[in-house]
mmCIF file of the N, C-alpha and C atoms, coordinates in Angstrom:
data_MODEL
# 
_entry.id   MODEL 
# 
loop_
_atom_site.group_PDB 
_atom_site.id 
_atom_site.type_symbol 
_atom_site.label_atom_id 
_atom_site.label_alt_id 
_atom_site.label_comp_id 
_atom_site.label_asym_id 
_atom_site.label_entity_id 
_atom_site.label_seq_id 
_atom_site.pdbx_PDB_ins_code 
_atom_site.Cartn_x 
_atom_site.Cartn_y 
_atom_site.Cartn_z 
_atom_site.occupancy 
_atom_site.B_iso_or_equiv 
_atom_site.pdbx_formal_charge 
_atom_site.auth_seq_id 
_atom_site.auth_comp_id 
_atom_site.auth_asym_id 
_atom_site.auth_atom_id 
_atom_site.pdbx_PDB_model_num 
ATOM 1   N N  . MET A 1 1  ? 0.840   -1.184 0.000  1.00 0.00 ? 1  MET A N  1 
ATOM 2   C CA . MET A 1 1  ? 0.000   0.000  0.000  1.00 0.00 ? 1  MET A CA 1 
ATOM 3   C C  . MET A 1 1  ? 0.884   1.247  0.000  1.00 0.00 ? 1  MET A C  1 
ATOM 4   N N  . VAL A 1 2  ? 0.514   2.174  -0.839 1.00 0.00 ? 2  VAL A N  1 
ATOM 5   C CA . VAL A 1 2  ? 1.246   3.435  -0.920 1.00 0.00 ? 2  VAL A CA 1 
ATOM 6   C C  . VAL A 1 2  ? 0.863   4.302  0.279  1.00 0.00 ? 2  VAL A C  1 
ATOM 7   N N  . LYS A 1 3  ? 1.865   4.876  0.920  1.00 0.00 ? 3  LYS A N  1 
ATOM 8   C CA . LYS A 1 3  ? 1.631   5.756  2.070  1.00 0.00 ? 3  LYS A CA 1 
ATOM 9   C C  . LYS A 1 3  ? 1.862   7.198  1.639  1.00 0.00 ? 3  LYS A C  1 
ATOM 10  N N  . ILE A 1 4  ? 0.997   8.084  2.105  1.00 0.00 ? 4  ILE A N  1 
ATOM 11  C CA . ILE A 1 4  ? 1.154   9.509  1.839  1.00 0.00 ? 4  ILE A CA 1 
ATOM 12  C C  . ILE A 1 4  ? 1.140   10.260 3.158  1.00 0.00 ? 4  ILE A C  1 
ATOM 13  N N  . THR A 1 5  ? 1.640   11.467 3.147  1.00 0.00 ? 5  THR A N  1 
ATOM 14  C CA . THR A 1 5  ? 1.605   12.270 4.366  1.00 0.00 ? 5  THR A CA 1 
ATOM 15  C C  . THR A 1 5  ? 0.214   12.865 4.534  1.00 0.00 ? 5  THR A C  1 
ATOM 16  N N  . LEU A 1 6  ? -0.107  13.228 5.740  1.00 0.00 ? 6  LEU A N  1 
ATOM 17  C CA . LEU A 1 6  ? -1.379  13.877 6.007  1.00 0.00 ? 6  LEU A CA 1 
ATOM 18  C C  . LEU A 1 6  ? -1.461  15.198 5.252  1.00 0.00 ? 6  LEU A C  1 
ATOM 19  N N  . GLN A 1 7  ? -0.359  15.901 5.170  1.00 0.00 ? 7  GLN A N  1 
ATOM 20  C CA . GLN A 1 7  ? -0.337  17.156 4.420  1.00 0.00 ? 7  GLN A CA 1 
ATOM 21  C C  . GLN A 1 7  ? -0.678  16.909 2.951  1.00 0.00 ? 7  GLN A C  1 
ATOM 22  N N  . SER A 1 8  ? -0.076  15.893 2.355  1.00 0.00 ? 8  SER A N  1 
ATOM 23  C CA . SER A 1 8  ? -0.365  15.570 0.954  1.00 0.00 ? 8  SER A CA 1 
ATOM 24  C C  . SER A 1 8  ? -1.830  15.205 0.764  1.00 0.00 ? 8  SER A C  1 
ATOM 25  N N  . ALA A 1 9  ? -2.372  14.413 1.673  1.00 0.00 ? 9  ALA A N  1 
ATOM 26  C CA . ALA A 1 9  ? -3.778  14.014 1.586  1.00 0.00 ? 9  ALA A CA 1 
ATOM 27  C C  . ALA A 1 9  ? -4.681  15.245 1.662  1.00 0.00 ? 9  ALA A C  1 
ATOM 28  N N  . ARG A 1 10 ? -4.354  16.158 2.562  1.00 0.00 ? 10 ARG A N  1 
ATOM 29  C CA . ARG A 1 10 ? -5.134  17.386 2.705  1.00 0.00 ? 10 ARG A CA 1 
ATOM 30  C C  . ARG A 1 10 ? -5.062  18.222 1.430  1.00 0.00 ? 10 ARG A C  1 
ATOM 31  N N  . GLU A 1 11 ? -3.857  18.411 0.924  1.00 0.00 ? 11 GLU A N  1 
ATOM 32  C CA . GLU A 1 11 ? -3.668  19.231 -0.268 1.00 0.00 ? 11 GLU A CA 1 
ATOM 33  C C  . GLU A 1 11 ? -4.359  18.619 -1.486 1.00 0.00 ? 11 GLU A C  1 
ATOM 34  N N  . MET A 1 12 ? -4.276  17.298 -1.646 1.00 0.00 ? 12 MET A N  1 
ATOM 35  C CA . MET A 1 12 ? -4.927  16.637 -2.781 1.00 0.00 ? 12 MET A CA 1 
ATOM 36  C C  . MET A 1 12 ? -6.448  16.749 -2.691 1.00 0.00 ? 12 MET A C  1 
ATOM 37  N N  . SER A 1 13 ? -6.964  16.852 -1.481 1.00 0.00 ? 13 SER A N  1 
ATOM 38  C CA . SER A 1 13 ? -8.404  16.990 -1.285 1.00 0.00 ? 13 SER A CA 1 
ATOM 39  C C  . SER A 1 13 ? -8.877  18.429 -1.431 1.00 0.00 ? 13 SER A C  1 
ATOM 40  N N  . GLY A 1 14 ? -7.921  19.369 -1.476 1.00 0.00 ? 14 GLY A N  1 
ATOM 41  C CA . GLY A 1 14 ? -8.275  20.768 -1.680 1.00 0.00 ? 14 GLY A CA 1 
ATOM 42  C C  . GLY A 1 14 ? -8.676  21.527 -0.439 1.00 0.00 ? 14 GLY A C  1 
ATOM 43  N N  . TYR A 1 15 ? -8.364  20.990 0.733  1.00 0.00 ? 15 TYR A N  1 
ATOM 44  C CA . TYR A 1 15 ? -8.708  21.657 1.987  1.00 0.00 ? 15 TYR A CA 1 
ATOM 45  C C  . TYR A 1 15 ? -7.532  22.453 2.524  1.00 0.00 ? 15 TYR A C  1 
ATOM 46  N N  . SER A 1 16 ? -7.838  23.561 3.181  1.00 0.00 ? 16 SER A N  1 
ATOM 47  C CA . SER A 1 16 ? -6.808  24.344 3.860  1.00 0.00 ? 16 SER A CA 1 
ATOM 48  C C  . SER A 1 16 ? -6.637  23.800 5.279  1.00 0.00 ? 16 SER A C  1 
ATOM 49  N N  . ILE A 1 17 ? -5.549  24.178 5.902  1.00 0.00 ? 17 ILE A N  1 
ATOM 50  C CA . ILE A 1 17 ? -5.328  23.801 7.303  1.00 0.00 ? 17 ILE A CA 1 
ATOM 51  C C  . ILE A 1 17 ? -6.475  24.333 8.156  1.00 0.00 ? 17 ILE A C  1 
ATOM 52  N N  . LYS A 1 18 ? -6.879  25.562 7.906  1.00 0.00 ? 18 LYS A N  1 
ATOM 53  C CA . LYS A 1 18 ? -7.956  26.178 8.687  1.00 0.00 ? 18 LYS A CA 1 
ATOM 54  C C  . LYS A 1 18 ? -9.261  25.389 8.557  1.00 0.00 ? 18 LYS A C  1 
ATOM 55  N N  . GLU A 1 19 ? -9.589  24.949 7.354  1.00 0.00 ? 19 GLU A N  1 
ATOM 56  C CA . GLU A 1 19 ? -10.822 24.196 7.149  1.00 0.00 ? 19 GLU A CA 1 
ATOM 57  C C  . GLU A 1 19 ? -10.819 22.870 7.909  1.00 0.00 ? 19 GLU A C  1 
ATOM 58  N N  . ILE A 1 20 ? -9.707  22.171 7.846  1.00 0.00 ? 20 ILE A N  1 
ATOM 59  C CA . ILE A 1 20 ? -9.648  20.881 8.543  1.00 0.00 ? 20 ILE A CA 1 
ATOM 60  C C  . ILE A 1 20 ? -9.632  21.092 10.052 1.00 0.00 ? 20 ILE A C  1 
ATOM 61  N N  . ALA A 1 21 ? -8.872  22.070 10.512 1.00 0.00 ? 21 ALA A N  1 
ATOM 62  C CA . ALA A 1 21 ? -8.839  22.357 11.950 1.00 0.00 ? 21 ALA A CA 1 
ATOM 63  C C  . ALA A 1 21 ? -10.243 22.676 12.449 1.00 0.00 ? 21 ALA A C  1 
ATOM 64  N N  . ASN A 1 22 ? -10.976 23.503 11.724 1.00 0.00 ? 22 ASN A N  1 
ATOM 65  C CA . ASN A 1 22 ? -12.349 23.841 12.120 1.00 0.00 ? 22 ASN A CA 1 
ATOM 66  C C  . ASN A 1 22 ? -13.234 22.604 12.144 1.00 0.00 ? 22 ASN A C  1 
ATOM 67  N N  . HIS A 1 23 ? -13.121 21.754 11.142 1.00 0.00 ? 23 HIS A N  1 
ATOM 68  C CA . HIS A 1 23 ? -13.920 20.533 11.074 1.00 0.00 ? 23 HIS A CA 1 
ATOM 69  C C  . HIS A 1 23 ? -13.655 19.630 12.287 1.00 0.00 ? 23 HIS A C  1 
ATOM 70  N N  . CYS A 1 24 ? -12.406 19.617 12.730 1.00 0.00 ? 24 CYS A N  1 
ATOM 71  C CA . CYS A 1 24 ? -12.011 18.751 13.853 1.00 0.00 ? 24 CYS A CA 1 
ATOM 72  C C  . CYS A 1 24 ? -12.177 19.431 15.213 1.00 0.00 ? 24 CYS A C  1 
ATOM 73  N N  . GLY A 1 25 ? -12.545 20.707 15.209 1.00 0.00 ? 25 GLY A N  1 
ATOM 74  C CA . GLY A 1 25 ? -12.689 21.432 16.474 1.00 0.00 ? 25 GLY A CA 1 
ATOM 75  C C  . GLY A 1 25 ? -11.353 21.783 17.101 1.00 0.00 ? 25 GLY A C  1 
ATOM 76  N N  . LEU A 1 26 ? -10.367 22.055 16.249 1.00 0.00 ? 26 LEU A N  1 
ATOM 77  C CA . LEU A 1 26 ? -9.012  22.353 16.722 1.00 0.00 ? 26 LEU A CA 1 
ATOM 78  C C  . LEU A 1 26 ? -8.590  23.749 16.291 1.00 0.00 ? 26 LEU A C  1 
ATOM 79  N N  . ILE A 1 27 ? -7.561  24.264 16.955 1.00 0.00 ? 27 ILE A N  1 
ATOM 80  C CA . ILE A 1 27 ? -6.915  25.463 16.445 1.00 0.00 ? 27 ILE A CA 1 
ATOM 81  C C  . ILE A 1 27 ? -5.896  25.015 15.395 1.00 0.00 ? 27 ILE A C  1 
ATOM 82  N N  . GLU A 1 28 ? -5.543  25.920 14.505 1.00 0.00 ? 28 GLU A N  1 
ATOM 83  C CA . GLU A 1 28 ? -4.660  25.558 13.394 1.00 0.00 ? 28 GLU A CA 1 
ATOM 84  C C  . GLU A 1 28 ? -3.307  25.020 13.857 1.00 0.00 ? 28 GLU A C  1 
ATOM 85  N N  . ASP A 1 29 ? -2.716  25.622 14.880 1.00 0.00 ? 29 ASP A N  1 
ATOM 86  C CA . ASP A 1 29 ? -1.409  25.153 15.360 1.00 0.00 ? 29 ASP A CA 1 
ATOM 87  C C  . ASP A 1 29 ? -1.473  23.713 15.856 1.00 0.00 ? 29 ASP A C  1 
ATOM 88  N N  . CYS A 1 30 ? -2.569  23.367 16.502 1.00 0.00 ? 30 CYS A N  1 
ATOM 89  C CA . CYS A 1 30 ? -2.724  21.995 16.993 1.00 0.00 ? 30 CYS A CA 1 
ATOM 90  C C  . CYS A 1 30 ? -2.823  21.022 15.814 1.00 0.00 ? 30 CYS A C  1 
ATOM 91  N N  . TYR A 1 31 ? -3.607  21.378 14.812 1.00 0.00 ? 31 TYR A N  1 
ATOM 92  C CA . TYR A 1 31 ? -3.722  20.507 13.637 1.00 0.00 ? 31 TYR A CA 1 
ATOM 93  C C  . TYR A 1 31 ? -2.367  20.345 12.942 1.00 0.00 ? 31 TYR A C  1 
ATOM 94  N N  . ARG A 1 32 ? -1.614  21.432 12.848 1.00 0.00 ? 32 ARG A N  1 
ATOM 95  C CA . ARG A 1 32 ? -0.290  21.361 12.196 1.00 0.00 ? 32 ARG A CA 1 
ATOM 96  C C  . ARG A 1 32 ? 0.601   20.332 12.878 1.00 0.00 ? 32 ARG A C  1 
ATOM 97  N N  . LYS A 1 33 ? 0.498   20.224 14.204 1.00 0.00 ? 33 LYS A N  1 
ATOM 98  C CA . LYS A 1 33 ? 1.295   19.228 14.933 1.00 0.00 ? 33 LYS A CA 1 
ATOM 99  C C  . LYS A 1 33 ? 0.955   17.817 14.456 1.00 0.00 ? 33 LYS A C  1 
ATOM 100 N N  . TYR A 1 34 ? -0.313  17.576 14.155 1.00 0.00 ? 34 TYR A N  1 
ATOM 101 C CA . TYR A 1 34 ? -0.718  16.248 13.692 1.00 0.00 ? 34 TYR A CA 1 
ATOM 102 C C  . TYR A 1 34 ? -0.232  15.990 12.272 1.00 0.00 ? 34 TYR A C  1 
ATOM 103 N N  . GLU A 1 35 ? -0.126  17.036 11.465 1.00 0.00 ? 35 GLU A N  1 
ATOM 104 C CA . GLU A 1 35 ? 0.457   16.857 10.133 1.00 0.00 ? 35 GLU A CA 1 
ATOM 105 C C  . GLU A 1 35 ? 1.935   16.512 10.259 1.00 0.00 ? 35 GLU A C  1 
ATOM 106 N N  . ASP A 1 36 ? 2.612   17.081 11.259 1.00 0.00 ? 36 ASP A N  1 
ATOM 107 C CA . ASP A 1 36 ? 4.034   16.790 11.467 1.00 0.00 ? 36 ASP A CA 1 
ATOM 108 C C  . ASP A 1 36 ? 4.252   15.383 12.018 1.00 0.00 ? 36 ASP A C  1 
ATOM 109 N N  . ASP A 1 37 ? 3.330   14.904 12.856 1.00 0.00 ? 37 ASP A N  1 
ATOM 110 C CA . ASP A 1 37 ? 3.466   13.575 13.456 1.00 0.00 ? 37 ASP A CA 1 
ATOM 111 C C  . ASP A 1 37 ? 2.084   12.966 13.646 1.00 0.00 ? 37 ASP A C  1 
ATOM 112 N N  . PHE A 1 38 ? 1.581   12.331 12.597 1.00 0.00 ? 38 PHE A N  1 
ATOM 113 C CA . PHE A 1 38 ? 0.234   11.767 12.612 1.00 0.00 ? 38 PHE A CA 1 
ATOM 114 C C  . PHE A 1 38 ? 0.077   10.693 13.685 1.00 0.00 ? 38 PHE A C  1 
ATOM 115 N N  . GLY A 1 39 ? 1.161   10.071 14.072 1.00 0.00 ? 39 GLY A N  1 
ATOM 116 C CA . GLY A 1 39 ? 1.112   9.018  15.086 1.00 0.00 ? 39 GLY A CA 1 
ATOM 117 C C  . GLY A 1 39 ? 0.636   9.494  16.444 1.00 0.00 ? 39 GLY A C  1 
ATOM 118 N N  . LYS A 1 40 ? 0.666   10.790 16.683 1.00 0.00 ? 40 LYS A N  1 
ATOM 119 C CA . LYS A 1 40 ? 0.225   11.344 17.971 1.00 0.00 ? 40 LYS A CA 1 
ATOM 120 C C  . LYS A 1 40 ? -1.189  11.913 17.894 1.00 0.00 ? 40 LYS A C  1 
ATOM 121 N N  . THR A 1 41 ? -1.876  11.667 16.798 1.00 0.00 ? 41 THR A N  1 
ATOM 122 C CA . THR A 1 41 ? -3.221  12.187 16.612 1.00 0.00 ? 41 THR A CA 1 
ATOM 123 C C  . THR A 1 41 ? -4.221  11.361 17.425 1.00 0.00 ? 41 THR A C  1 
ATOM 124 N N  . PRO A 1 42 ? -5.028  12.011 18.270 1.00 0.00 ? 42 PRO A N  1 
ATOM 125 C CA . PRO A 1 42 ? -6.061  11.272 19.022 1.00 0.00 ? 42 PRO A CA 1 
ATOM 126 C C  . PRO A 1 42 ? -7.058  10.605 18.070 1.00 0.00 ? 42 PRO A C  1 
ATOM 127 N N  . ALA A 1 43 ? -7.618  9.494  18.483 1.00 0.00 ? 43 ALA A N  1 
ATOM 128 C CA . ALA A 1 43 ? -8.535  8.724  17.640 1.00 0.00 ? 43 ALA A CA 1 
ATOM 129 C C  . ALA A 1 43 ? -9.706  9.568  17.156 1.00 0.00 ? 43 ALA A C  1 
ATOM 130 N N  . ARG A 1 44 ? -10.271 10.396 18.000 1.00 0.00 ? 44 ARG A N  1 
ATOM 131 C CA . ARG A 1 44 ? -11.412 11.236 17.630 1.00 0.00 ? 44 ARG A CA 1 
ATOM 132 C C  . ARG A 1 44 ? -11.043 12.155 16.469 1.00 0.00 ? 44 ARG A C  1 
ATOM 133 N N  . VAL A 1 45 ? -9.873  12.750 16.542 1.00 0.00 ? 45 VAL A N  1 
ATOM 134 C CA . VAL A 1 45 ? -9.411  13.671 15.504 1.00 0.00 ? 45 VAL A CA 1 
ATOM 135 C C  . VAL A 1 45 ? -9.072  12.899 14.234 1.00 0.00 ? 45 VAL A C  1 
ATOM 136 N N  . ALA A 1 46 ? -8.407  11.770 14.376 1.00 0.00 ? 46 ALA A N  1 
ATOM 137 C CA . ALA A 1 46 ? -8.051  10.951 13.213 1.00 0.00 ? 46 ALA A CA 1 
ATOM 138 C C  . ALA A 1 46 ? -9.313  10.524 12.464 1.00 0.00 ? 46 ALA A C  1 
ATOM 139 N N  . HIS A 1 47 ? -10.350 10.155 13.190 1.00 0.00 ? 47 HIS A N  1 
ATOM 140 C CA . HIS A 1 47 ? -11.608 9.751  12.560 1.00 0.00 ? 47 HIS A CA 1 
ATOM 141 C C  . HIS A 1 47 ? -12.246 10.931 11.822 1.00 0.00 ? 47 HIS A C  1 
ATOM 142 N N  . ALA A 1 48 ? -12.228 12.112 12.419 1.00 0.00 ? 48 ALA A N  1 
ATOM 143 C CA . ALA A 1 48 ? -12.792 13.306 11.773 1.00 0.00 ? 48 ALA A CA 1 
ATOM 144 C C  . ALA A 1 48 ? -12.030 13.625 10.484 1.00 0.00 ? 48 ALA A C  1 
ATOM 145 N N  . ILE A 1 49 ? -10.711 13.505 10.530 1.00 0.00 ? 49 ILE A N  1 
ATOM 146 C CA . ILE A 1 49 ? -9.887  13.768 9.352  1.00 0.00 ? 49 ILE A CA 1 
ATOM 147 C C  . ILE A 1 49 ? -10.195 12.735 8.271  1.00 0.00 ? 49 ILE A C  1 
ATOM 148 N N  . ARG A 1 50 ? -10.246 11.472 8.653  1.00 0.00 ? 50 ARG A N  1 
ATOM 149 C CA . ARG A 1 50 ? -10.527 10.393 7.705  1.00 0.00 ? 50 ARG A CA 1 
ATOM 150 C C  . ARG A 1 50 ? -11.877 10.610 7.022  1.00 0.00 ? 50 ARG A C  1 
ATOM 151 N N  . THR A 1 51 ? -12.868 10.981 7.803  1.00 0.00 ? 51 THR A N  1 
ATOM 152 C CA . THR A 1 51 ? -14.206 11.196 7.265  1.00 0.00 ? 51 THR A CA 1 
ATOM 153 C C  . THR A 1 51 ? -14.227 12.363 6.282  1.00 0.00 ? 51 THR A C  1 
ATOM 154 N N  . LEU A 1 52 ? -13.590 13.459 6.643  1.00 0.00 ? 52 LEU A N  1 
ATOM 155 C CA . LEU A 1 52 ? -13.577 14.638 5.780  1.00 0.00 ? 52 LEU A CA 1 
ATOM 156 C C  . LEU A 1 52 ? -12.806 14.387 4.489  1.00 0.00 ? 52 LEU A C  1 
ATOM 157 N N  . LEU A 1 53 ? -11.625 13.793 4.607  1.00 0.00 ? 53 LEU A N  1 
ATOM 158 C CA . LEU A 1 53 ? -10.775 13.575 3.437  1.00 0.00 ? 53 LEU A CA 1 
ATOM 159 C C  . LEU A 1 53 ? -11.152 12.330 2.636  1.00 0.00 ? 53 LEU A C  1 
ATOM 160 N N  . LYS A 1 54 ? -12.017 11.496 3.217  1.00 0.00 ? 54 LYS A N  1 
ATOM 161 C CA . LYS A 1 54 ? -12.446 10.242 2.574  1.00 0.00 ? 54 LYS A CA 1 
ATOM 162 C C  . LYS A 1 54 ? -11.247 9.361  2.223  1.00 0.00 ? 54 LYS A C  1 
ATOM 163 N N  . ILE A 1 55 ? -10.423 9.123  3.237  1.00 0.00 ? 55 ILE A N  1 
ATOM 164 C CA . ILE A 1 55 ? -9.233  8.295  3.067  1.00 0.00 ? 55 ILE A CA 1 
ATOM 165 C C  . ILE A 1 55 ? -9.180  7.225  4.150  1.00 0.00 ? 55 ILE A C  1 
ATOM 166 N N  . SER A 1 56 ? -8.385  6.216  3.912  1.00 0.00 ? 56 SER A N  1 
ATOM 167 C CA . SER A 1 56 ? -8.128  5.196  4.915  1.00 0.00 ? 56 SER A CA 1 
ATOM 168 C C  . SER A 1 56 ? -6.979  5.664  5.800  1.00 0.00 ? 56 SER A C  1 
ATOM 169 N N  . LEU A 1 57 ? -7.116  5.477  7.078  1.00 0.00 ? 57 LEU A N  1 
ATOM 170 C CA . LEU A 1 57 ? -6.024  5.866  7.984  1.00 0.00 ? 57 LEU A CA 1 
ATOM 171 C C  . LEU A 1 57 ? -4.777  5.034  7.726  1.00 0.00 ? 57 LEU A C  1 
ATOM 172 N N  . ASP A 1 58 ? -4.939  3.846  7.176  1.00 0.00 ? 58 ASP A N  1 
ATOM 173 C CA . ASP A 1 58 ? -3.796  2.996  6.845  1.00 0.00 ? 58 ASP A CA 1 
ATOM 174 C C  . ASP A 1 58 ? -2.928  3.598  5.738  1.00 0.00 ? 58 ASP A C  1 
ATOM 175 N N  . SER A 1 59 ? -3.494  4.511  4.960  1.00 0.00 ? 59 SER A N  1 
ATOM 176 C CA . SER A 1 59 ? -2.735  5.085  3.851  1.00 0.00 ? 59 SER A CA 1 
ATOM 177 C C  . SER A 1 59 ? -1.869  6.280  4.285  1.00 0.00 ? 59 SER A C  1 
ATOM 178 N N  . ILE A 1 60 ? -2.035  6.724  5.529  1.00 0.00 ? 60 ILE A N  1 
ATOM 179 C CA . ILE A 1 60 ? -1.274  7.883  6.016  1.00 0.00 ? 60 ILE A CA 1 
ATOM 180 C C  . ILE A 1 60 ? 0.059   7.426  6.603  1.00 0.00 ? 60 ILE A C  1 
ATOM 181 N N  . HIS A 1 61 ? 1.117   8.052  6.151  1.00 0.00 ? 61 HIS A N  1 
ATOM 182 C CA . HIS A 1 61 ? 2.462   7.771  6.677  1.00 0.00 ? 61 HIS A CA 1 
ATOM 183 C C  . HIS A 1 61 ? 2.557   8.267  8.114  1.00 0.00 ? 61 HIS A C  1 
ATOM 184 N N  . ILE A 1 62 ? 3.053   7.414  8.999  1.00 0.00 ? 62 ILE A N  1 
ATOM 185 C CA . ILE A 1 62 ? 3.254   7.792  10.400 1.00 0.00 ? 62 ILE A CA 1 
ATOM 186 C C  . ILE A 1 62 ? 4.738   7.925  10.653 1.00 0.00 ? 62 ILE A C  1 
ATOM 187 N N  . ASN A 1 63 ? 5.155   9.090  11.137 1.00 0.00 ? 63 ASN A N  1 
ATOM 188 C CA . ASN A 1 63 ? 6.576   9.308  11.470 1.00 0.00 ? 63 ASN A CA 1 
ATOM 189 C C  . ASN A 1 63 ? 6.964   8.372  12.593 1.00 0.00 ? 63 ASN A C  1 
ATOM 190 N N  . GLU A 1 64 ? 8.156   7.824  12.469 1.00 0.00 ? 64 GLU A N  1 
ATOM 191 C CA . GLU A 1 64 ? 8.623   6.912  13.520 1.00 0.00 ? 64 GLU A CA 1 
ATOM 192 C C  . GLU A 1 64 ? 9.942   7.385  14.065 1.00 0.00 ? 64 GLU A C  1 
# 
């Protein structure tokens, strides 16, 4: 399976950081942290992102 970054997934979907942060109930700086390290994203937020972007969480690259 091809892995992409959360930033790439967001950009390909045409959403801004502000739009996704608002959808998830976050401030933009908090959302940016999850783009930098998706592995630290809480399940509630990850589910909201997955639903909005219509992607599988398995396709997102997790920094290790």
